[in-house]
C-alpha positions, -999 to 999 in steps of 0.1 A, spaced: 0 0 0 9 36 -3 4 63 24 9 100 19 13 121 51 19 158 54 36 167 87 35 204 81 6 212 104 13 185 129 20 199 163 32 169 182 43 133 177 12 121 195 -9 134 166 10 112 142 6 83 165 -31 89 168 -34 92 130 -19 57 125 19 61 123 26 26 134 3 13 106 20 35 81 54 20 90 43 -16 87 61 -39 62 47 -36 27 37 0 31 54 29 13 51 61 33 56 93 14 60 120 41 61 157 33 79 179 59 92 148 75 121 168 89 97 181 115 96 147 132 128 128 124 125 106 154 92 92 140 108 79 109 126 46 105 163 45 102 160 27 69 147 53 44 152 74 13 150 111 17 142 132 -13 145 170 -15 129 188 -44 147 221 -53 137 248 -78 168 259 -98 174 296 -97 160 313 -128 139 282 -137 107 282 -116 91 256 -138 118 230 -132 126 208 -102 158 191 -92 157 161 -69 184 153 -44 182 119 -29 199 105 3 198 69 15 199 59 52 205 22 57 217 -7 35 185 -15 17 178 22 10 214 26 -4 208 -4 -27 175 10 -39 191 44 -46 220 28 -65 195 9 -87 175 41 -92 206 61 -102 217 33 -126 183 35 -144 182 74 -144 216 86 -156 
């Protein structure tokens, strides 16, 4: 399954837990979390972090910077980079 969560307006970790955070982190679930840096302790150590940037002078374009944390995430990122030169 796929879960999208936006942490922007979340005030406390308890809100995420009440909303179902433990279910979102279950095996087989892909969690896409916006503003995840607001609650880094809520995220698993094994993860891919993507940052979308707008290049200066090109507001219609986006650049993606990816960082892997954990061995499986590093392997996933390596496969992704090999497919998207």
